[in-house]
N, C-alpha and C positions, 0 to 999 in steps of 0.2 A: 596469505592475506584474507581477512574475513570482511565480507560486505553485507550490509543489510539493505534490502530493497522493500519499499513500501508502495503498494498498489492500492489506489482509491478510485472510486467512481467519480467521474467528472461532475462538476456542479450542474444541476439541472437534470441529471439522470436519476430516475426514481430508484430509491433504495429501500425495498420492502423489508429487508432484514433489519436495517437501521431503524425503520419506523416501528417494527415489532419490539425491538429492544427499548425504544423510547416509551412505547405504550406500557411495557412491563415495568419500567422504572417509575412511571406515573402511578401505576396501580400500587406499587410498593411505597408510595408517598414522596417520591423525589420529583415534586412538581417544578423544581428549579431547572430541570433538564429541558432545554428548548428543542434540541435536535440531536440525532445520533446518525453518524455515517459509518458504515462498516468498511473494512478493507482487508488486505492480505499482507502478511509480512513474510519475506523470504530471507534466510541467512545463507549466503553462498560463500564457500571457502574456495579460494583460488590458489593454485600452486604454480610457482615459476613465473609469476606475473608482477611487473612493476606498476607504479601508480599510473604512468602514461598508458600502459596497455589496459589497465582496469577502466580508465576513463573512456576507452574505446569499446571494450567488451561489454561492460555492464549495461549501458544504454541499449546496445544491440540485442543482448539477451532479454532484457526487460521488454523491449518493443516487439520482439519476435515471438517470445514464449510466455513470459510471465503476465503481461498486461494485454488487454484488448484495446488497441489505440482508438477505437471508435467510441468507447464508453468509459475508458479508464485512463488515469494518469499515473505516473510513477515518480518517485524520488529515491535517492539512494545515498548511502554514506559508507565510508571505509571505517570499520571498527578497529582493526589492528593490522 
């Protein structure tokens, strides 16, 4: 089973990398871009796990290892 986890900064947390990208887009003429928020994508391949176990494991893994729960949120989906 393959799972994709998306980790993003919480709303209200300063995102300097996103702001740098937004500024670069404006310099390149993309004035329509109002805001940019950066994040991380993880693709995890699980073996010998059914959907019920994935629904238990992935949030635990994301909360303990992939995301900083103080400043980040995560979402995830099963790819296959």
